[in-house]
C-alpha positions as CSV (number, residue, x, y, z in Angstrom):
1,M,-29.8,-10.3,9.9
2,A,-29.1,-9.8,6.5
3,C,-26.9,-11.7,5.2
4,F,-24.3,-11.3,2.6
5,F,-23.0,-12.5,-0.8
6,A,-20.3,-11.0,-2.3
7,A,-21.2,-10.9,-6.3
8,G,-17.8,-12.1,-7.3
9,A,-17.6,-15.2,-5.1
10,F,-20.9,-16.6,-7.0
11,A,-21.7,-14.0,-9.3
12,A,-19.9,-16.7,-12.2
13,R,-18.3,-20.4,-13.4
14,P,-17.2,-21.5,-16.5
15,S,-20.0,-23.4,-18.5
16,S,-19.0,-27.3,-19.1
17,R,-19.1,-26.3,-22.8
18,N,-16.2,-25.0,-22.8
19,F,-13.7,-27.3,-24.4
20,R,-10.3,-25.4,-22.5
21,S,-9.8,-23.6,-19.1
22,L,-9.2,-20.2,-18.9
23,A,-5.6,-21.0,-17.9
24,D,-4.7,-23.0,-21.2
25,R,-6.3,-20.2,-23.9
26,K,-4.0,-17.8,-21.2
27,K,-0.9,-20.0,-22.0
28,A,-1.7,-20.1,-25.9
29,E,-1.8,-16.7,-26.0
30,Q,1.3,-16.4,-24.4
31,R,3.4,-18.4,-26.2
32,R,1.3,-17.0,-29.4
33,V,3.1,-13.6,-28.2
34,E,6.4,-15.0,-27.9
35,R,6.7,-16.5,-31.1
36,E,5.0,-13.8,-32.9
37,E,7.9,-11.6,-31.0
38,A,10.8,-13.8,-31.8
39,V,9.8,-13.6,-35.8
40,F,10.3,-9.0,-35.6
41,E,13.1,-9.5,-33.3
42,E,15.2,-9.8,-36.3
43,P,13.5,-9.0,-39.6
44,V,14.1,-11.4,-43.5
45,F,13.9,-9.0,-46.4
46,E,13.3,-10.6,-49.2
47,T,15.7,-9.5,-52.6
48,E,14.4,-11.6,-55.6
49,G,11.1,-13.6,-55.9
50,P,7.7,-12.5,-56.3
51,A,6.5,-9.5,-53.1
52,S,5.7,-11.1,-50.1
53,R,1.5,-11.1,-49.1
54,T,1.2,-10.2,-46.3
55,P,0.3,-13.3,-43.7
56,P,-3.8,-13.8,-42.8
57,P,-4.3,-12.7,-39.1
58,P,-4.4,-14.9,-37.1
59,P,-7.7,-15.8,-35.3
60,P,-8.9,-14.8,-32.3
61,P,-9.2,-16.4,-29.0
62,P,-12.5,-18.7,-28.2
63,R,-14.0,-16.7,-25.9
64,E,-14.4,-17.7,-22.5
65,K,-18.7,-18.4,-22.2
66,F,-20.2,-18.0,-18.3
67,V,-23.1,-19.1,-16.0
68,Y,-24.9,-17.4,-13.7
69,N,-25.0,-19.8,-10.5
70,G,-26.4,-17.4,-7.7
71,P,-29.5,-16.7,-6.4
72,R,-31.9,-15.2,-9.2
73,T,-34.5,-12.4,-6.6
74,G,-32.6,-11.1,-3.8
75,W,-31.7,-7.6,-3.0
76,G,-29.0,-5.4,-3.1
77,I,-27.1,-1.7,-2.9
78,L,-25.7,-0.6,-5.6
79,A,-22.1,-0.3,-3.9
80,E,-20.2,2.5,-6.4
81,Q,-21.3,5.4,-8.8
82,A,-22.3,3.1,-11.7
83,P,-24.9,3.3,-14.8
84,H,-28.3,1.9,-15.3
85,Y,-29.7,0.9,-18.0
86,T,-33.0,0.0,-20.0
87,P,-34.1,-3.4,-20.2
88,Q,-33.3,-3.5,-24.2
89,G,-29.2,-1.8,-22.7
90,K,-29.3,1.8,-23.7
91,N,-27.5,3.5,-21.4
92,L,-30.1,5.7,-18.7
93,G,-26.9,7.3,-17.7
94,K,-25.2,7.8,-14.5
95,L,-26.9,7.4,-10.5
96,S,-24.3,8.0,-7.5
97,A,-24.0,5.4,-5.0
98,G,-26.1,4.3,-2.4
99,R,-29.2,2.9,-3.6
100,V,-31.0,-0.1,-2.4
101,F,-32.8,-2.4,-4.9
102,T,-34.4,-5.4,-5.2
103,Y,-34.3,-7.8,-8.6
104,D,-35.6,-10.5,-9.9
105,G,-34.0,-11.9,-12.8
106,V,-29.6,-11.8,-14.4
107,R,-28.7,-11.4,-17.9
108,N,-25.9,-12.4,-19.9
109,G,-23.3,-9.8,-20.9
110,E,-19.6,-10.4,-21.9
111,G,-18.0,-13.4,-20.4
112,D,-18.4,-13.2,-16.7
113,R,-20.2,-9.6,-16.4
114,F,-23.9,-9.8,-15.9
115,F,-26.2,-7.2,-15.6
116,Y,-29.2,-7.6,-12.4
117,V,-32.4,-6.2,-13.8
118,V,-33.7,-4.3,-11.0
119,T,-36.3,-2.5,-9.0
120,F,-35.5,0.7,-6.6
121,R,-36.7,1.7,-3.5
122,D,-37.3,4.9,-4.6
123,P,-37.2,6.7,-8.1
124,P,-33.9,6.9,-9.5
125,A,-34.7,10.3,-10.8
126,P,-37.6,12.4,-10.6
127,G,-40.6,11.1,-12.5
128,A,-39.1,8.1,-13.2
129,P,-40.5,4.4,-12.7
130,L,-39.0,2.3,-10.2
131,G,-38.1,0.0,-12.6
132,P,-37.2,-2.5,-14.8
133,Y,-33.4,-1.8,-14.8
134,L,-30.3,-3.3,-15.7
135,L,-27.1,-3.1,-12.9
136,D,-23.5,-4.2,-13.8
137,S,-23.3,-7.2,-11.2
138,A,-19.6,-5.5,-10.5
139,C,-21.5,-2.8,-9.0
140,T,-23.2,-4.1,-6.8
141,A,-22.9,-5.7,-2.5
142,L,-25.9,-8.2,-2.9
143,Y,-27.6,-9.7,0.6
144,G,-30.1,-12.6,1.3
145,G,-33.3,-12.6,1.9
146,K,-36.0,-10.3,1.7
147,L,-36.0,-6.7,1.5
148,E,-39.3,-6.5,3.3
149,D,-37.3,-8.4,6.6
150,A,-34.0,-6.8,7.2
151,R,-34.4,-4.6,9.5
152,P,-34.7,-0.7,8.2
153,A,-32.1,0.2,10.0
154,L,-29.7,-1.9,9.3
155,V,-30.9,-1.3,5.7
156,E,-30.5,2.6,5.5
157,R,-27.1,1.7,7.2
158,L,-25.3,0.2,4.5
159,S,-27.0,2.7,2.5
160,A,-25.2,5.4,3.7
161,Y,-22.1,3.5,4.1
162,F,-22.0,3.2,0.6
163,A,-23.8,6.5,-0.4
164,A,-20.7,8.1,1.2
165,R,-18.1,5.3,0.4
166,G,-19.5,6.1,-3.6
167,A,-18.9,10.1,-3.2
168,A,-15.6,10.0,-1.7
169,E,-13.9,8.0,-4.9
170,A,-16.8,10.1,-7.0
171,R,-14.8,13.2,-5.7
172,R,-11.3,11.3,-5.4
173,A,-11.2,10.0,-9.6
174,E,-12.7,13.8,-10.2
175,L,-9.4,15.8,-8.5
176,A,-6.9,13.8,-10.2
177,A,-8.8,14.3,-13.8
178,K,-8.1,17.6,-12.4
179,R,-4.5,16.7,-11.6
180,L,-3.6,15.1,-15.1
181,D,-5.5,17.8,-17.4
182,A,-3.2,20.3,-15.6
183,Q,-0.1,17.9,-15.9
184,K,-1.2,16.3,-19.1
185,E,1.9,18.4,-20.9
186,R,4.2,16.2,-18.7
187,N,3.7,13.4,-21.5
188,P,5.7,13.8,-24.1
189,H,3.1,11.8,-26.4
190,Y,1.0,15.0,-25.5
191,R,2.2,17.2,-28.3
192,A,1.5,14.6,-31.3
193,A,-1.1,13.3,-30.3
194,R,-2.2,16.3,-30.2
195,E,-1.7,17.0,-33.6
196,S,-2.4,13.9,-35.2
197,R,-5.8,13.9,-33.8
198,R,-6.0,18.0,-35.4
199,R,-4.5,16.4,-39.2
200,Y,-7.1,13.4,-38.8
201,N,-10.3,15.8,-37.9
202,E,-9.7,18.0,-39.9
203,S,-9.6,15.3,-43.1
204,I,-12.6,14.4,-42.0
205,E,-13.8,17.7,-42.5
206,E,-12.3,17.8,-46.1
207,A,-14.1,14.7,-46.8
208,A,-17.4,15.6,-46.0
209,R,-16.7,19.6,-48.4
210,L,-15.4,17.1,-51.6
211,E,-18.4,14.6,-51.4
212,K,-20.6,17.3,-51.0
213,E,-19.1,19.9,-53.4
214,M,-18.8,16.1,-55.6
215,N,-22.4,15.6,-55.4
216,R,-23.7,19.3,-56.9
217,S,-20.5,18.7,-60.2
218,Q,-20.5,16.7,-62.8
219,G,-18.7,15.9,-65.8
220,R,-14.8,16.0,-66.0
221,R,-15.6,17.9,-62.5
222,R,-16.7,15.8,-60.7
223,E,-14.2,12.8,-62.3
224,A,-11.6,15.2,-60.7
225,L,-13.4,15.9,-57.3
226,M,-13.8,12.0,-57.3
227,D,-10.7,11.2,-58.0
228,E,-9.4,13.8,-55.0
229,L,-11.9,12.1,-52.4
230,R,-10.2,8.5,-53.5
231,E,-7.0,9.5,-52.5
232,L,-8.0,11.6,-49.0
233,K,-9.7,9.0,-47.9
234,Y,-6.2,6.1,-48.7
235,R,-4.0,8.8,-46.9
236,Q,-6.8,9.3,-43.8
237,Q,-6.6,5.7,-43.4
238,G,-2.3,6.3,-42.7
239,L,-3.7,9.6,-40.4
240,K,-6.0,7.2,-38.4
241,S,-3.8,4.9,-38.1
242,K,-0.9,7.8,-36.8
243,M,-3.5,9.3,-34.6
244,D,-4.3,6.1,-32.8
245,G,-0.6,4.7,-32.1
246,D,0.4,8.6,-30.3
247,T,-2.9,8.4,-28.8
248,R,-1.9,5.4,-27.3
249,A,1.8,5.6,-26.2
250,Y,0.6,8.9,-24.4
251,Q,-2.1,7.0,-22.9
252,E,0.5,4.2,-22.3
253,W,3.2,6.7,-20.4
254,N,0.1,7.5,-18.1
255,G,0.2,4.3,-17.1
256,A,3.5,4.0,-16.6
257,N,4.6,7.1,-15.4
258,V,1.8,8.8,-13.3
259,G,0.3,6.6,-10.2
260,D,-1.3,7.4,-8.1
261,V,-1.8,11.1,-8.8
262,I,-3.8,12.6,-5.1
263,K,-2.3,11.6,-2.7
264,E,-4.1,10.7,0.9
265,E,-2.7,13.8,2.9
266,E,-4.0,15.6,0.1
267,L,-7.4,14.2,-0.1
268,Q,-7.5,14.8,3.4
269,R,-6.8,18.6,3.1
270,D,-10.2,18.7,0.6
271,E,-12.9,19.9,2.1
272,V,-15.3,16.7,0.1
273,Y,-13.9,14.4,-0.1
274,R,-13.2,15.0,3.7
275,E,-16.1,15.0,4.7
276,H,-17.6,11.9,2.8
277,D,-14.6,9.6,3.9
278,R,-15.6,10.9,7.6
279,K,-19.2,9.4,7.2
280,R,-17.7,6.1,5.8
281,R,-15.0,5.6,8.5
282,E,-18.0,6.4,11.4
283,L,-19.8,3.7,9.9
284,E,-17.8,1.3,9.1
285,P,-16.8,-0.3,12.3
286,L,-20.9,-1.5,13.3
287,L,-20.8,-3.1,9.5
288,K,-18.6,-6.2,10.6
289,G,-19.0,-9.1,8.2
290,L,-22.0,-7.1,6.1
291,L,-19.5,-5.3,3.9
292,P,-18.0,-6.8,0.6
293,P,-14.0,-7.4,0.7
294,K,-12.1,-4.2,-1.0
295,R,-10.8,-5.1,-3.9
296,K,-6.7,-4.7,-4.9
């Protein structure tokens, strides 16, 4: 019988070299934000004296360092659709869930993110080598012992379960993306975000045109083009800031108002989703104690 290890349960712990706990740092960051908000509630404008100087930005909070304290070798299954990488970190594209692999190493990412150095049981693409590749620890389900010692029927059942669950979630995401795209004009910030992005992109094209012409010119014409390009670069800063602000407002409204754009009853009317979900529900009772806890 394979023994399940929930990756999140053992994957990371704070390093003893950290001088403050993550909770302490979060509290300190919250106090800093509250102080900044208090400053901006009642702005004070100077009427005399030299122009106020912009204060330097606060230093970024120190990063929490984590160490991996799980088994360094073992086997597992890709639990959701996720990208895989070369050992050098190049993204090779997404793989469907359900792929069985062994791993014989762990690489550190940022924070508590780790990457397993894996070899797949089957090639990830026609003609591709079995490994080594890197997989994000958050996308995997790991099991104890050696793959060759696990019951083949159990491995196949687990693989089929994760494949069905991953395919159902991928279909849910596809349908939700289509719904969001169809309803994007409900967002009151959509038109502003679209227009500010258009203006910024046009400025990039204009800058490239001016630079190309400037490089072919001489004398006063070249100087005039340099001045024009310099002015455009200055205006681009404002265009970029406007685009970023409008885009952020658009995304925040979506997050606050869209919610679950695809309801469960709608999903069950979709033939593709329904078939994948049926397979998942059939297999789930047969795998009690071997599945990772559901995410909240």
